[in-house]
DOLOSE-88293 format. One record per residue: x, y, z of N, C-alpha, C, O in turn. Coordinates in steps of 0.02 Angstrom, whole numbers, padded with zeros to 5 digits, always signed. Each point is the difference from the previous one (the first is absolute). Last residue first. Layout:
! residues N
XYZXYZXYZXYZ;...
This chain:
! residues 215
-00633+00939-01151-00032+00066-00009-00051-00003-00057-00031+00050-00016;+00181-00230+00083-00059+00004+00044-00038+00064-00011-00057+00006+00022;+00269-00058-00127-00057-00030-00034-00063+00000+00042-00054-00013-00027;+00268+00086+00109-00031+00050-00044-00062-00027-00032-00048+00037-00014;+00139-00125+00253+00005-00011-00071-00036+00054-00040-00056+00021+00016;+00064-00057+00228+00058+00036-00024+00008-00005-00077+00045+00031-00029;-00211-00144+00164-00017+00070-00009+00058+00042-00025-00009+00058-00020;+00041-00287+00073-00046+00005-00057-00019+00072-00014-00007+00020-00058;+00136-00063+00249+00040-00011-00061-00044+00006-00062+00021+00030-00050;-00128-00023+00256+00037+00062-00011+00045-00005-00062+00007+00048-00038;-00123-00239+00109-00047+00049-00027+00035+00066-00014-00015+00033-00050;+00139-00200+00157-00014-00019-00069-00047+00049-00033+00010+00019-00058;+00032+00007+00285+00060+00018-00037-00009-00017-00074+00020+00038-00044;-00189-00102+00191+00001+00073-00008+00061+00023-00040-00005+00045-00041;-00008-00272+00096-00055+00017-00046-00002+00075-00013-00011+00022-00057;+00160-00100+00218+00025-00015-00068-00055+00011-00053+00016+00018-00057;-00075+00015+00285+00055+00046-00018+00022-00012-00072+00007+00048-00038;-00166-00196+00130-00030+00066-00015+00054+00050-00021-00011+00041-00045;+00082-00253+00119-00035-00006-00064-00030+00067-00021+00004+00020-00058;+00095-00037+00271+00050+00001-00054-00034-00003-00068+00020+00036-00046;-00161-00057+00230+00029+00067-00001+00051+00006-00057-00001+00048-00038;-00092-00258+00081-00048+00044-00032+00027+00071-00005-00011+00034-00051;+00138-00192+00169+00000-00015-00071-00048+00046-00038+00017+00024-00055;-00011-00013+00290+00061+00028-00029+00003-00011-00075+00020+00044-00037;-00201-00140+00154-00004+00073+00006+00061+00033-00032-00006+00050-00037;+00001-00284+00056-00042+00024-00054-00008+00076+00001-00005+00032-00052;+00121-00134+00230+00038-00006-00062-00040+00027-00059+00026+00037-00042;-00132-00049+00252+00053+00051+00001+00040+00000-00066+00015+00052-00027;-00180-00219+00058-00031+00066-00005+00053+00055-00003-00006+00046-00040;+00080-00267+00076-00029+00007-00067-00030+00069-00010+00011+00031-00052;+00068-00087+00265+00055+00012-00046-00024+00006-00072+00027+00040-00038;-00191-00092+00201+00030+00066+00013+00056+00015-00049+00002+00054-00029;-00105-00267+00027-00045+00051-00027+00030+00070+00008-00007+00043-00043;+00186-00236+00031-00059+00013+00041-00045+00051-00035+00021+00030-00050;+00174-00120-00064-00002-00042+00060-00062+00008+00043-00024-00049+00029;-00007+00121-00282+00062-00008+00037-00014-00035+00067-00053-00030+00009;-00052+00060-00285-00012+00008+00072+00064-00018+00037+00044-00034-00027;-00096+00128-00242+00025-00048+00048-00023+00015+00071-00014+00058+00017;-00019+00075-00220-00042-00060-00005+00019-00052+00052-00034-00052+00007;+00153+00260-00040-00065+00012+00032-00046-00060-00002-00049-00003+00037;+00259+00004-00151+00009-00006+00073-00066+00010+00037-00011-00031+00052;+00012+00064-00285+00012-00070+00015+00007-00011+00076-00028-00047+00027;+00013+00267-00104-00065-00033-00007+00007-00074+00016-00043-00029+00034;+00238+00158-00045-00038+00015+00061-00068-00034-00001-00024-00022+00052;+00161+00007-00244+00029-00038+00055-00038+00010+00065-00010-00047+00038;-00052+00175-00226-00017-00071-00010+00026-00043+00057-00035-00044+00024;+00096+00272-00027-00071-00008+00016-00021-00073-00007-00035-00026+00043;+00252+00083-00113-00006+00005+00073-00072-00011+00023-00013-00035+00049;+00058+00046-00279+00026-00063+00028-00006+00000+00076-00015-00051+00031;-00044+00248-00144-00048-00053-00016+00022-00067+00030-00040-00038+00026;+00186+00225-00007-00060+00008+00041-00050-00057-00012-00029-00026+00048;+00221+00033-00185+00019-00014+00069-00061+00003+00046-00011-00045+00041;-00013+00112-00265+00005-00073+00005+00017-00021+00072-00027-00049+00025;+00027+00279-00073-00069-00026-00004+00000-00076+00009-00042-00028+00036;+00249+00133-00052-00032+00019+00063-00071-00028+00003-00022-00026+00051;+00137+00003-00251+00025-00048+00050-00027+00016+00070-00012-00045+00039;-00039+00191-00218-00032-00065-00013+00022-00053+00050-00040-00043+00019;+00138+00262-00008-00071-00001+00020-00033-00068-00011-00038-00022+00042;+00302+00025+00004-00043+00036-00047-00073-00011+00017-00016-00047+00037;+00205+00037+00157-00033-00040-00051-00037+00044-00050-00026+00052+00020;+00143+00017+00186+00042-00002-00059-00032-00039-00058+00026+00000-00056;-00124+00025+00276+00005+00066-00029+00042+00002-00063-00003+00048-00039;-00020-00250+00169-00061+00018-00035+00005+00067-00035-00024+00008-00056;+00173-00184+00172+00022+00062-00034-00057+00027-00043+00008+00017-00059;-00012-00209+00214-00014-00007-00072+00026+00059-00041-00004+00000-00061;+00024+00001+00299+00037-00058-00025-00008-00009-00075+00047-00018-00034;-00174+00187+00143+00072+00016+00000+00040-00057-00029+00045+00012-00042;-00275-00043+00073+00012+00048-00054+00074+00017-00006+00027+00007-00054;-00092-00144+00233-00013-00035-00064+00015+00046-00059+00032-00021-00048;-00021+00109+00269+00055-00045-00014-00007-00034-00068+00049-00008-00037;-00227+00144+00114+00060+00040-00015+00058-00045-00019+00033+00013-00051;-00221-00120+00128-00015+00030-00065+00059+00042-00023+00022-00005-00057;-00017-00091+00272+00021-00045-00053-00019+00026-00069+00032-00018-00049;-00098+00131+00249+00071+00010-00014+00022-00044-00058+00044+00019-00039;-00270-00038+00124+00014+00060-00038+00073+00006-00021+00015+00016-00058;-00093-00264+00107-00026+00062+00027+00028+00059-00040+00033-00010-00052;+00011-00237+00039-00048+00030-00047-00032+00063+00027-00055+00019-00021;+00214-00147+00146+00031+00005-00066-00047+00031-00053+00023+00023-00052;-00098-00072+00276+00045+00057-00002+00030+00010-00069+00008+00057-00021;-00142-00243+00049-00042+00059+00009+00044+00063-00001-00018+00050-00030;+00124-00261+00029-00028+00019-00065-00043+00063+00004+00000+00041-00045;+00088-00133+00247+00054+00022-00043-00026+00025-00067+00020+00054-00024;-00171-00155+00170+00019+00066+00025+00056+00030-00042+00001+00060-00014;-00066-00281-00036-00053+00048-00017+00019+00071+00022-00007+00047-00038;+00147-00228+00100+00007+00017-00071-00051+00052-00021+00015+00046-00037;-00040-00127+00249+00065+00036-00001+00014+00022-00072+00020+00057-00012;-00209-00193+00060-00011+00072+00007+00065+00039+00005+00000+00062-00007;-00016-00305+00000-00011+00031-00066-00005+00076+00005+00016+00034-00048;+00003-00163+00247+00062-00004-00039-00008+00036-00067+00045+00035-00022;-00238-00054+00160+00051+00043+00031+00062+00002-00044+00025+00054-00016;-00194-00206-00045-00017+00070-00017+00050+00049+00030+00018+00050-00032;+00085-00288-00009-00058+00025+00038-00017+00071-00024+00041+00032-00031;+00110-00234-00057-00019+00066-00024-00064+00023+00035-00054+00000-00030;+00251-00174+00122-00069+00005-00024-00014+00071-00021+00017+00047+00036;+00221-00211-00024-00043+00047+00036-00068+00002-00032-00013-00035-00050;+00294-00064+00025-00071-00017+00002-00039+00052+00041+00025+00025+00051;+00196+00045-00190-00014-00044+00057-00076-00010+00003-00038+00039-00030;+00141+00108-00125+00048-00056-00003-00005-00042+00064+00047-00036+00017;-00241+00191-00162+00047-00001+00056+00049-00058-00008-00014-00046-00039;-00172+00211-00122+00036-00062+00015+00048+00009+00059+00029+00054+00009;-00170+00118-00124-00044-00052+00025+00034-00065+00020-00033-00048+00019;+00132+00262-00098-00026-00042-00054-00043-00058+00024-00016-00045-00038;+00097+00230+00184+00019+00022-00067-00036-00040-00054-00031+00028-00045;+00010-00070+00286-00033+00063-00019+00018+00025-00070-00033+00044-00027;+00090-00247+00177-00041-00007-00061-00021+00067-00030-00035+00001-00051;+00168-00020+00257+00033-00041-00052-00038+00001-00066+00031+00001-00053;-00124+00104+00246+00057+00038-00027+00032-00038-00057+00017+00029-00052;-00187-00139+00168-00028+00057-00037+00055+00043-00031-00008+00023-00056;+00069-00200+00200-00024-00026-00064-00028+00057-00043+00012+00001-00060;+00061+00052+00279+00056-00022-00042-00023-00024-00068+00031+00016-00051;-00196+00048+00212+00043+00057-00016+00054-00021-00050+00009+00032-00051;-00150-00201+00136-00036+00045-00045+00044+00059-00022+00001+00018-00059;+00082-00165+00223+00001-00031-00066-00036+00043-00051+00022+00006-00057;-00029+00063+00282+00069+00004-00025+00004-00028-00071+00032+00030-00044;-00233-00059+00158+00009+00070-00021+00069+00011-00029+00007+00033-00052;-00052-00243+00145-00042+00009-00060+00008+00071-00027+00004+00010-00061;+00103-00067+00266+00033-00030-00059-00040+00011-00064+00028+00013-00052;-00043+00168+00249-00020-00070-00007+00027-00028-00066+00006+00037-00049;+00141+00157+00134-00070-00007-00020-00019-00073+00006+00044-00043+00001;+00177+00160+00051-00040-00046+00041-00075+00005-00015-00041-00001+00046;+00258+00111-00129-00058+00039+00022-00051-00042+00039-00044+00028+00032;+00245-00113-00143+00015+00032+00064-00058+00041+00028-00001+00017+00059;-00007-00122-00275-00005-00050+00053+00013+00031+00069-00029-00022+00050;+00061+00157-00238-00072-00012+00011-00009-00052+00055-00045+00007+00042;+00266+00037-00108-00030+00058+00033-00073-00012+00016-00023+00014+00055;+00137-00176-00181+00022-00001+00070-00030+00058+00039-00019-00007+00058;-00027-00003-00292-00030-00056+00037+00019+00002+00074-00043-00006+00043;+00103+00157-00238-00032+00022+00061-00029-00057+00043-00032+00013+00051;+00151-00043-00266+00038+00050+00039-00030+00012+00069+00036+00008+00049;-00148-00147-00210+00059-00033+00030+00038+00048+00045+00023-00019+00055;-00205+00105-00175-00024-00047+00051+00059-00036+00034-00001-00010+00060;+00047+00154-00243-00021+00038+00060-00021-00048+00055+00019+00010+00058;+00028-00103-00267+00062+00022+00033-00017+00039+00064+00033-00010+00051;-00210-00055-00188+00029-00059+00033+00064+00018+00037+00013-00025+00055;-00112+00194-00183-00044-00019+00055+00027-00058+00039+00000+00000+00062;+00113+00072-00259+00012+00043+00058-00048-00012+00058+00017+00014+00058;+00023-00116-00292+00007-00038+00062+00000+00043+00063+00010-00025+00055;-00018+00116-00276-00059-00043+00006+00001-00038+00066-00053-00016+00028;+00242+00145-00086-00057+00043+00018-00062-00043+00012-00036+00010+00049;+00224-00121-00128+00011+00022+00069-00057+00044+00024-00022-00005+00056;+00021-00060-00281-00015-00057+00044+00009+00019+00073-00040-00019+00042;+00102+00171-00210-00073-00003+00006-00020-00056+00048-00048+00007+00037;+00290+00092+00004-00036-00032-00056-00075+00004+00013-00022+00014+00056;+00178+00081+00096+00042+00003-00059-00035-00029-00061+00019+00013-00057;-00084+00113+00299-00020-00056-00040+00036+00004-00068-00011+00047-00038;+00083+00049+00291-00013+00017-00070-00020-00064-00037+00034-00051+00006;-00080+00092+00263+00048-00023-00049-00018+00025-00070-00058+00015-00014;-00078+00032+00197+00065+00022+00026+00057-00023-00046+00056+00025+00005;-00288-00086-00033+00026+00056-00039+00062+00031+00031+00028+00048-00027;-00163-00222+00128+00056-00024-00042+00026+00054-00047+00051-00010-00033;-00245+00036+00176+00063+00013+00034+00060-00024-00041+00056+00022+00012;-00313-00008-00039+00050+00019-00050+00070+00009+00029+00040+00036-00028;-00235-00100+00164-00010-00036-00064+00055+00013-00051+00015-00044-00041;-00063+00124+00280+00058-00042-00016-00002-00028-00071+00048-00033-00021;-00223+00173+00120+00063+00036+00012+00061-00040-00025+00050+00030-00020;-00265-00130+00016+00007+00051-00052+00065+00039+00008+00031+00019-00050;-00086-00177+00215+00012-00034-00063+00011+00050-00057+00045-00010-00041;-00108+00095+00251+00069-00025+00001+00017-00035-00065+00054+00009-00027;-00276+00063+00058+00044+00058-00006+00073-00023-00003+00039+00025-00041;-00198-00191+00084-00005+00025-00069+00046+00059-00011+00035+00003-00051;-00054-00092+00270+00035-00047-00044-00001+00025-00072+00050-00006-00035;-00173+00126+00196+00072+00006+00013+00040-00044-00047+00052+00022-00027;-00288-00037+00021+00024+00064-00026+00075+00007+00008+00035+00021-00047;-00196-00236+00015+00046+00024+00052+00035+00062-00027+00043-00005-00044;-00279-00036-00066+00064-00035+00006+00039+00027+00060-00018+00051+00029;-00206+00017-00125+00007-00035+00064+00063-00042+00005+00002-00047+00040;-00089+00202-00219-00010-00072-00009+00007-00039+00065-00013-00061+00001;+00044+00302-00017-00066-00014-00030-00015-00075-00005-00059-00020+00001;+00270+00098+00085-00054+00027+00041-00067-00020-00026-00045-00019+00038;+00236-00037-00165-00005-00040+00061-00057+00023+00045-00037-00041+00028;+00088+00167-00223-00028-00066-00017-00011-00042+00062-00053-00030+00008;+00163+00235+00021-00071+00010-00017-00034-00066-00017-00055-00014+00023;+00287+00010+00014-00036+00015+00062-00074+00009-00012-00042-00024+00038;+00187+00001-00222-00011-00064+00034-00038+00009+00065-00042-00042+00018;+00111+00234-00130-00054-00033-00037-00017-00066+00032-00059-00017+00008;+00240+00130+00081-00062+00036+00016-00059-00028-00038-00056-00003+00027;+00270-00084-00075-00019-00018+00069-00065+00034+00021-00042-00030+00033;+00138+00087-00240-00028-00068-00003-00023-00022+00070-00052-00031+00007;+00164+00236-00022-00066+00004-00032-00033-00068-00002-00059-00007+00015;+00279+00018+00064-00047+00028+00049-00070+00007-00030-00050-00011+00035;+00221-00063-00179-00010-00049+00053-00050+00025+00051-00044-00037+00022;+00117+00184-00193-00045-00052-00026-00017-00050+00054-00058-00020+00007;+00220+00178+00047-00067+00031-00004-00051-00049-00027-00056-00003+00026;+00279-00068-00022-00025+00008+00068-00070+00030+00000-00044-00023+00037;+00155+00001-00243-00016-00066+00027-00028+00005+00071-00046-00037+00018;+00123+00236-00128-00061-00027-00030-00020-00066+00032-00059-00010+00016;+00262+00108+00054-00058+00040+00021-00064-00029-00028-00049-00008+00037;+00249-00092-00107-00011-00012+00072-00061+00037+00024-00042-00028+00036;+00115+00067-00255-00030-00066+00006-00016-00015+00073-00053-00028+00015;+00171+00223-00056-00068+00007-00027-00038-00066+00004-00059-00001+00018;+00291+00008+00048-00047+00031+00048-00071+00009-00026-00047-00004+00039;+00264-00147-00088-00057+00019-00043-00054+00032+00045-00052-00031+00010;+00251-00055+00083+00028+00026-00062-00054+00023-00049+00016+00030-00051;-00076-00131+00255+00037+00060+00018+00033+00032-00060+00012+00061-00002;-00123-00268-00024-00048+00055+00010+00036+00065+00020-00022+00054-00021;+00158-00249-00008-00035+00017-00062-00046+00060+00009+00002+00047-00039;+00107-00139+00228+00046+00037-00043-00034+00023-00064+00009+00056-00023;-00126-00103+00263+00004-00026-00068+00047+00042-00042-00013+00060-00010;-00066-00024+00241+00062-00039-00006+00009-00032-00068+00044-00042-00010;-00238+00170+00070+00058+00044+00014+00067-00036-00007+00051+00032-00010;-00256-00154-00014+00008+00048-00054+00062+00043+00009+00038+00011-00047;-00096-00158+00220+00020-00039-00059+00012+00046-00059+00048-00009-00037;-00136+00106+00232+00069-00020+00011+00027-00039-00060+00057+00010-00021;-00283+00049+00022+00042+00059-00011+00074-00017+00009+00042+00025-00036;-00198-00197+00083-00003+00019-00070+00048+00058-00015+00040-00003-00047;-00072-00061+00273+00038-00052-00038+00004+00019-00074+00054-00005-00030;-00188+00139+00168+00070+00009+00018+00045-00048-00039+00053+00019-00025;-00284-00047+00003+00021+00062-00033+00074+00013+00014+00037+00019-00045;-00135-00198+00159+00009-00015-00071+00023+00061-00039+00043-00005-00044;-00098+00026+00272+00061-00039-00006+00015-00015-00074+00058+00001-00021;-00261+00103+00071+00056+00046+00012+00067-00036-00008+00047+00027-00030;-00239-00158+00020+00004+00043-00059+00058+00048+00006+00039+00010-00047;-00092-00147+00229+00034-00038-00052+00006+00040-00065+00047-00009-00037;-00167+00098+00223+00072+00000+00012+00038-00037-00054+00056+00018-00018;-00299+00060+00062+00032-00015-00064+00076+00001+00007+00035+00026-00044;
């Protein structure tokens, strides 16, 4: 896995030379940890689906490299997959993968945010699984904490806390009705979604038990 080691060195060097990330150490830490988690999820998918494991790990390591820059607008954030693909094209080409594999890596990174690329490519199961691995991490345990923190859940009145939980559960149910790039990524994603759904259902039940009218 020499190419993986080379990619990790490249990733860390890009992060360490980012003025934005160096000025925002918490963001730098989170983005690097997220990147490694996504790569480990991608590794599991590749192993179970028979994909090129080295290529999948490398694609996942590079998928968010455009976070070395500050996104000033929603549009810039939406484009971060395409920006990442442009940034790392020369590096990926230097790894000397077969052309088809190289295209899978670059196209999968480009489409991982909104399914769209700014160059021609094919949405192969490999390419789609880069987005899947990213989403699986985004719906894991840590994201529950992040979601509650971002919503300032502890500052909400009880009725708004209850409404928040119900909306979250509804959103998770909608996601559970979808399938993803492979059977493995679908199973892994549904496992995370079910866990979150159970957490918010339990939180909702606890809120209900906090009411005097329940006595």
